[in-house]
N, C-alpha and C positions, 0 to 999 in steps of 0.2 A: 504493499500500500504506500509506504514511504517513497519507494522508488518511483511509483506512478505519479505521486504528487510532485516529486523533484523534476521529473520529465515535463510535467504539465507547466510547472513554474518556469522552467527554462524556455519552453515554447512561447509562453506569454511574454517573456523578456525579449525573445528574438523578434516576435511580431511588433512589439512596442518600438524596438530600435530601428525598424525599417524607415520610419518617417519622422519620428520625434526624437529629440535628444534627451538623454537622462538628466535628472536634476541631482546636484550634489550639495547637500545642506549640512550645517554644523549640528552635531548631536551633543547635548549636555551630558557630562559625566560627573560622578562624585569624585572628590579630590583623592580619596584613598583607593579608588578602583584601579586595578591593574589591567589596562586595556590590551587585549590580545589582537583585536581586529581594528584597523584604522578606517575601514570603509565596509559597510554592510548594506544590503538591499533592504528597503522598508518592507515589512511583512505584508502590509496592505497595498503597497504600490511598488511594483517591480521596476517602474521607471524612475524611482527616487532612491538615492543612496544617502545613508547617514554617515558622516565623516567625523572621526575623532582623532585627536593627537595622541600619539603614544606617550605614556607618562612613566614608563619604566626606565631605569638607568641604562644608558647606551642603547636605547631602543628607538627605532625609526620605522617609518612606513616606506615600503619600496616605492620610489617616486616614479611618476609617469609624465613628466614635463614634455618629453619628446615622443610619446607614444599616444595612440588613439585611445579613447575610453574603452573600446572593444578589447584592448589588451589587458584590461584590469580583471584580475582573477576574483572569484567570489568565494569567501570574503577576502578582502585585502588584509594581510596579516602584518602585525608589527614584527620586526626582526631585531635581534640583539647582536651587536658587533662588539666583541671584546678586543682591546688592543693586544697585539702580540707581545710576548714577554721580551723586555729589553728594548721595545720600540721607543724611539725618541723623536721629538719634533726636529725637522730638518733645519739647519742653520743656513740662512741664505748666502752669507759671505764666507763660509768656512773654507771652501775648496777652491775659490777663484780670487785670490788676492791680487791687487795691483791692476784691476780692470776699470775701476771707476774713473769717469772723466769729470771735468769741473761741473759742479752742480749736483753730482751724484751723492747718494747717501754713503756714509762711511762710519766705521767704529774706531778706526785708527788710520794713520797715514799709509799703512800697508794695504788698505783697501783701494787706495787711489793710484792712478797710473803714474809711474815714475820711469824716467828714461835718462839718457845722457843729456837731453835738452831740457827735460821737465822734472822738477822735484816738487811734486804736489804735496800739499799738507791737508790734514783733516782738521777743520775748525768748526766747532759747533755741529758736528756730525755731517758736515758738507765738505766735499773735496774742493780745494782751492788750488788752481794751477799757479806755478811760479813764473810762467811765461806771460808775455804781453804782445801787443801788436809790434811787428818788426823782429821778434825773437826768432832764432834759428829753430828748425824743426825737421823731423824726418817723416812723421805721420800726422794725420789731422788731429789725433787726440793729444799730441804734444802741445797743442795751442789752447788758449783759454776759450771760454764759452763765447759764441758769436764770432768765431774766427775759424779759418781752415788753413792747411799748409799748402802754399803755392810756391813752387821753385825753392823749396827748403826755407821758406820764410812765412811766418804767421801773418795773415792778412785778414781784414774784416770781411765778414760774410756780406754777400750782395743783398741790397734792399730791394723792395718792390719797384719794378720798372728798370732795374739795372741789368746789363748784359751778363750772360752766363753761358757756360758750356756744359756743365754737369750739375746734377741735382744738389750735391753736397756744397756747392758754392753759394747757394741761396740761404737766407735766414731760415730758421726753423719756422714751420707753418707756411712755407712758400715752395713752389715748384718751378723748375726750369723748363719753360714751354716756348714754342714758337706760335704766334698768332698768325694763322695762314693769310687772312685778309688784311693784316696790318701793313701800313706803309713800310715800316722797318721790318725786314724779314729775319732779323737776328733773334736769337733766343733771349728771353728776359725772365726775370723772377716774378712769378704771379702769386699773390696771396691765395690761401685756400678759400673755397666757397665764394670766389670773386667773379667768375666769368658768367655773363648773361646767356640766356637761351639763344641759340643760333650761332654762337661764336665757334669758329672752326680753329682747331689747334693740333699741334704735333708735339711729341715728346722729344726733347733734346737728348735725354739720357734713357733710351729704351731698355737698356740692361738693368738699370736701377728698378724700374717698374715691371720688369719681366714682360714687356710688351712683345707679343708675337706679331711680327710684320707680315700680315696675311696677304694673299693675292687680292686682286680686285674683287670687292664684295657686291658688285652690281648684279641686281636680280635676286639677291639672297635676302632673307628675312633679317631685318636689323633687330638686335637684342638690346633693350635698355640695360645699362650697367651702372652700378653705384660709382659716383665720382666725388672726390674731395675737392676738385678744382672748380666745379660749377655751383652756382648759387642754388640751383634746383636739385643738387646732389645726384644728378643723373647725366649720363652721356651715352652716345652710340658710336660705333666704329663704322666709318664710311669706306675705308680703304686702307692701303698700306701706310700705317702710322698716320692716319687721318681720323680725327674725332670731332664730334660736335656736341655741345651742350643742348639738351632737350628737357622739356618738362618731364618730371618723373611720373610714372604710372600712378593713377589715382582712382579710387572707387567713385563711380558716378553718384551714388547715394551715400552721404556721409555716415549715416547710421549703418554700421556693418553687421548688425544682428539680423537674422532671418528666422522665420517661424519653424523651418524644418531643414534637415540635412539635405543637401543636393539642390538647394534653391539657386537660381541664377544670380551671379554677381557681375554686374557690368563694370568693366575696367576701362578707363580712358587711357589710351596710350598714344605715343607720338613717334612712330617708327617708319615714316615714309622714307624711301631711299634717296629722294632728291633733297639735298641740303637746303634748297630754297623753300621747301615745303615743311620746314621743321615745326611750324605751328599747326599743321594739319592734324586734327584729332581723329582717331579711329577707335572703335570699341571692340573689345573682346570679352568673352564670357568665361568665368571660372565658377566653381561650385562651393557652396558653404559647407562647413564641417562641424561636427559635434565636438564638444570639449568637456572639461570638468567644471561646468558652470552652474550657477545657482538658479537657473531657470531652464526651460526646455527648448531654448532657442539655439540655432547654429550660427556660425560666424563666417563672414566673407574674409578672404585673405587680406592681411594688412599690406599696403603698398607704400613705397617710399614717399609718395606725394601726399599721403593721408596726414591729417593733422597730428595724430598721436605719434606717427613715425618721425615727422619733422620735429616735434617736441623732444623726443628721445635723442635724436642725433644732435641737435643744436644745444641741448642742455649739456651734453657731454663736451661739445666743442667749447662752450663757455668755461667749463671746469678746466679743460686742458689748457686753454689760453691763459688761465690764471697762474699756471705753474711757470717757474723759471728753470728751464731745462736746456741741456745741450742737444743739438741735433744728433750728436754721436752717442748719446746714452742708449744702451740696449733695452732699458726699461724692463728688465727681467731679473728679479733678485737671484734666481738660480745661476745666472752668469756672473754675478758679482757687480753688475752695473745697472743701477736704477736711479732715476732722478729723485733727489731727496724729497721734493714737494709731493711727488707721486707716492713715494714710499710712506710718507706721513699720512697721506689721505687713505692709503690702503690699510694701514695699521688702525686708523680711526674708523674703518668701515664706512667711509664717506659714501652717502647714498648716490649723489650725482655722478660719481665715478663709474657706476655700473649702468648708466643709461645706454652707452654704446654696446655693452654686452647684450642688453635686452633688445636693442635695435638689430643687431646681427642675428639674434636668435629668432626674432619674429618677422624680419623682413628679408635678410640676405641669405640665410642658410637654406639648403635644399628642402628641409622639412619645416620651413618657417610657417607655412599655412597651418599645419597641425599644431605647432607650438603656440601660435597666436590664438587659435580656437580653444586650446586647452587652458589658457591663462586669461582670456579676455574678460571674464566675468566671474572670477573665483570668489567664494566666501573665504574669509581669513583662515578658517581651519583647513581648507583645501590648499591654500597657498603655503601653509606650514606643514603640509603632509604630502598629498598626492602630487603637487607641482612644486615641491620644495627645491628640486634641482634647478628650476628656473629662477625662483625668487631668492633663494638663500635666506638671508636676513635683511634684505634690502627692499623696503616697502615704500620708499619715497614717491614712486610713481604708481602705487597701488590704486589710488583714487582715479587715475586716468584710465584704468582698465575696467572699472566697475560701473554699473548703471543702477 
């Protein structure tokens, strides 16, 4: 009898999931209760799930930030992970001494780059170069912040509008580009997010950006691509090292929620092959997806031109621009080189710092449509359990995802 009821319940759940999305709601628990299941179906409604946070020591819910709700097992169990015996927290600067450039975080002078030409010091946990403009050098990191090594001499980095031949010659936050329709055909340093829609450009340093100089793309479908150079954060490739800034893909209807899975989502895109027709809008259709949300709605894919995506990206840009960092910092503590301002922000779990991580996960990554659907309208208990691998402990943008 129990087997028959179980099969019947499963069939009900399958029928329900065909057109409507499941509902994931917080379930209240007593403080002393040891939760074994972090998500269980409601006994009276198989389309609803009750979500609880695991409250056992070292206990967590297997997260589903990058998987569809259909991958969730019934019931979702809390799992206990015990640290291995003798396991220690990794020390970021222990194995890579002498890598830090000026502006990088340091614990002692040994963390900073030192050479025949540069005898950097560690002052207030920040690497300070001993060189200055005009000092002799062998490599770029021999020079102070805002400089590079040119003909064995430290020279100032090029500012916006100045000529350049390589990417590293420009100030941080700038790229060495050639504006194709500009009167001056020389390469110049261009600030990030500066170029207007319709501007044609080429890369001076294709190797730095790993640009594949393809054959003529005439007659092929143009693909919108994320761009840090364009104000609209979008570009298309028109030919061999030839690019154009275009408006980013945008949902025609700003409200991205839909009543059911598989509903049509109309996306405005600008991919005409003729560069003179860069403002020509065409529409394409994508489908809405279910997620771990607090209602039975599905969600259209988030696009780079949508309001929330723009907020996430430029929120991160504002934070990044507030840092005083070297262009040559590797910004990875495992290498021993990370900008001090960035390091401090990471240690403080700065909320704004993770906006770009969320932007990449919900807009740029191959599975971004599902990640966005999973996180677009979470209850806080869901964000702290089933989609915790997306949120972590960073909820500054949580209100932008909920309705």
